[in-house]
ChimeraX commands (.cxc) that place a marker at each C-alpha (Angstrom):
marker #1 position 104.29,102.21,109.19 radius 0.5
marker #1 position 102.00,104.28,111.37 radius 0.5
marker #1 position 98.73,105.91,110.31 radius 0.5
marker #1 position 97.27,109.26,111.35 radius 0.5
marker #1 position 94.01,111.00,110.44 radius 0.5
marker #1 position 92.57,114.46,110.97 radius 0.5
marker #1 position 89.28,116.39,110.84 radius 0.5
marker #1 position 90.07,117.45,107.26 radius 0.5
marker #1 position 89.34,113.83,106.23 radius 0.5
marker #1 position 92.97,113.14,105.41 radius 0.5
marker #1 position 94.90,109.98,106.20 radius 0.5
marker #1 position 98.69,109.91,106.55 radius 0.5
marker #1 position 100.63,106.66,106.29 radius 0.5
marker #1 position 104.23,107.30,107.31 radius 0.5
marker #1 position 107.41,105.37,107.93 radius 0.5
marker #1 position 110.55,106.84,109.45 radius 0.5
marker #1 position 113.47,104.44,109.09 radius 0.5
marker #1 position 116.83,104.59,110.85 radius 0.5
marker #1 position 119.23,104.21,107.93 radius 0.5
marker #1 position 121.86,102.50,110.14 radius 0.5
marker #1 position 119.66,99.84,111.75 radius 0.5
marker #1 position 116.68,99.61,109.39 radius 0.5
marker #1 position 114.33,100.05,112.35 radius 0.5
marker #1 position 111.13,102.05,111.93 radius 0.5
marker #1 position 110.63,104.58,114.68 radius 0.5
marker #1 position 107.84,107.00,113.68 radius 0.5
marker #1 position 105.70,105.63,116.54 radius 0.5
marker #1 position 108.26,106.89,119.05 radius 0.5
marker #1 position 109.02,110.11,117.15 radius 0.5
marker #1 position 105.38,111.21,117.29 radius 0.5
marker #1 position 104.73,109.72,120.76 radius 0.5
marker #1 position 101.52,108.13,119.49 radius 0.5
marker #1 position 100.79,106.36,122.78 radius 0.5
marker #1 position 99.17,109.59,124.00 radius 0.5
marker #1 position 96.89,110.01,120.94 radius 0.5
marker #1 position 93.30,108.78,120.46 radius 0.5
marker #1 position 93.13,105.67,118.28 radius 0.5
marker #1 position 90.44,104.89,115.69 radius 0.5
marker #1 position 90.31,101.08,115.36 radius 0.5
marker #1 position 88.24,101.23,112.16 radius 0.5
marker #1 position 90.92,103.31,110.41 radius 0.5
marker #1 position 93.83,101.77,112.30 radius 0.5
marker #1 position 95.02,105.36,112.76 radius 0.5
marker #1 position 95.78,107.94,115.44 radius 0.5
marker #1 position 93.92,111.26,115.60 radius 0.5
marker #1 position 95.95,114.47,115.08 radius 0.5
marker #1 position 95.13,118.07,114.22 radius 0.5
marker #1 position 96.81,118.14,110.80 radius 0.5
marker #1 position 98.39,115.21,108.96 radius 0.5
marker #1 position 100.10,117.52,106.45 radius 0.5
marker #1 position 101.90,119.21,109.36 radius 0.5
marker #1 position 103.09,115.83,110.67 radius 0.5
marker #1 position 104.42,114.81,107.27 radius 0.5
marker #1 position 106.27,118.12,106.92 radius 0.5
marker #1 position 107.63,117.88,110.47 radius 0.5
marker #1 position 109.09,114.41,109.79 radius 0.5
marker #1 position 110.45,115.42,106.38 radius 0.5
marker #1 position 112.21,118.53,107.74 radius 0.5
marker #1 position 113.55,116.51,110.68 radius 0.5
marker #1 position 115.16,114.03,108.29 radius 0.5
marker #1 position 116.67,116.68,105.99 radius 0.5
marker #1 position 118.12,118.69,108.89 radius 0.5
marker #1 position 115.99,121.83,108.46 radius 0.5
marker #1 position 113.51,121.46,111.34 radius 0.5
marker #1 position 114.08,124.46,113.61 radius 0.5
marker #1 position 112.58,122.62,116.61 radius 0.5
marker #1 position 115.43,120.09,116.64 radius 0.5
marker #1 position 118.91,120.53,118.12 radius 0.5
marker #1 position 121.00,118.71,115.53 radius 0.5
marker #1 position 124.57,117.53,115.94 radius 0.5
marker #1 position 127.14,119.59,114.07 radius 0.5
marker #1 position 130.55,118.93,112.60 radius 0.5
marker #1 position 133.73,120.80,113.57 radius 0.5
marker #1 position 132.80,123.70,111.28 radius 0.5
marker #1 position 129.32,124.11,112.75 radius 0.5
marker #1 position 127.53,122.49,109.80 radius 0.5
marker #1 position 124.37,120.56,110.71 radius 0.5
marker #1 position 124.64,116.78,110.49 radius 0.5
marker #1 position 121.16,115.58,109.52 radius 0.5
marker #1 position 120.05,112.37,111.21 radius 0.5
marker #1 position 120.46,109.19,109.22 radius 0.5
marker #1 position 116.71,108.79,108.78 radius 0.5
marker #1 position 114.61,108.13,105.70 radius 0.5
marker #1 position 110.98,109.25,105.58 radius 0.5
marker #1 position 108.34,107.88,103.24 radius 0.5
marker #1 position 104.68,108.79,103.41 radius 0.5
marker #1 position 101.41,109.16,101.58 radius 0.5
marker #1 position 98.49,111.46,102.32 radius 0.5
marker #1 position 95.10,110.42,100.99 radius 0.5
marker #1 position 91.53,111.62,101.32 radius 0.5
marker #1 position 89.23,109.52,103.47 radius 0.5
marker link #1:1,2 radius 0.2
marker link #1:2,3 radius 0.2
marker link #1:3,4 radius 0.2
marker link #1:4,5 radius 0.2
marker link #1:5,6 radius 0.2
marker link #1:6,7 radius 0.2
marker link #1:7,8 radius 0.2
marker link #1:8,9 radius 0.2
marker link #1:9,10 radius 0.2
marker link #1:10,11 radius 0.2
marker link #1:11,12 radius 0.2
marker link #1:12,13 radius 0.2
marker link #1:13,14 radius 0.2
marker link #1:14,15 radius 0.2
marker link #1:15,16 radius 0.2
marker link #1:16,17 radius 0.2
marker link #1:17,18 radius 0.2
marker link #1:18,19 radius 0.2
marker link #1:19,20 radius 0.2
marker link #1:20,21 radius 0.2
marker link #1:21,22 radius 0.2
marker link #1:22,23 radius 0.2
marker link #1:23,24 radius 0.2
marker link #1:24,25 radius 0.2
marker link #1:25,26 radius 0.2
marker link #1:26,27 radius 0.2
marker link #1:27,28 radius 0.2
marker link #1:28,29 radius 0.2
marker link #1:29,30 radius 0.2
marker link #1:30,31 radius 0.2
marker link #1:31,32 radius 0.2
marker link #1:32,33 radius 0.2
marker link #1:33,34 radius 0.2
marker link #1:34,35 radius 0.2
marker link #1:35,36 radius 0.2
marker link #1:36,37 radius 0.2
marker link #1:37,38 radius 0.2
marker link #1:38,39 radius 0.2
marker link #1:39,40 radius 0.2
marker link #1:40,41 radius 0.2
marker link #1:41,42 radius 0.2
marker link #1:42,43 radius 0.2
marker link #1:43,44 radius 0.2
marker link #1:44,45 radius 0.2
marker link #1:45,46 radius 0.2
marker link #1:46,47 radius 0.2
marker link #1:47,48 radius 0.2
marker link #1:48,49 radius 0.2
marker link #1:49,50 radius 0.2
marker link #1:50,51 radius 0.2
marker link #1:51,52 radius 0.2
marker link #1:52,53 radius 0.2
marker link #1:53,54 radius 0.2
marker link #1:54,55 radius 0.2
marker link #1:55,56 radius 0.2
marker link #1:56,57 radius 0.2
marker link #1:57,58 radius 0.2
marker link #1:58,59 radius 0.2
marker link #1:59,60 radius 0.2
marker link #1:60,61 radius 0.2
marker link #1:61,62 radius 0.2
marker link #1:62,63 radius 0.2
marker link #1:63,64 radius 0.2
marker link #1:64,65 radius 0.2
marker link #1:65,66 radius 0.2
marker link #1:66,67 radius 0.2
marker link #1:67,68 radius 0.2
marker link #1:68,69 radius 0.2
marker link #1:69,70 radius 0.2
marker link #1:70,71 radius 0.2
marker link #1:71,72 radius 0.2
marker link #1:72,73 radius 0.2
marker link #1:73,74 radius 0.2
marker link #1:74,75 radius 0.2
marker link #1:75,76 radius 0.2
marker link #1:76,77 radius 0.2
marker link #1:77,78 radius 0.2
marker link #1:78,79 radius 0.2
marker link #1:79,80 radius 0.2
marker link #1:80,81 radius 0.2
marker link #1:81,82 radius 0.2
marker link #1:82,83 radius 0.2
marker link #1:83,84 radius 0.2
marker link #1:84,85 radius 0.2
marker link #1:85,86 radius 0.2
marker link #1:86,87 radius 0.2
marker link #1:87,88 radius 0.2
marker link #1:88,89 radius 0.2
marker link #1:89,90 radius 0.2
marker link #1:90,91 radius 0.2
view
């Protein structure tokens, strides 16, 4: 699980799990190593946590237009085998 917070006083706790391996990989997906870290919150600073949650959710369900998904022989999108769970709370 990785945590994010924003200036709207929202906190996102999110886990993105590879359904094949069971590995969590939200840290890599959001490239958090480049983000400011708040040790008190244990969270990374972003502009909008709701946007991040939506971005991950649409990635996992195959509807994120920023992603080049694999397709089957008929051109149908093959969503990644990824599960997303998250909560957004007020700080």
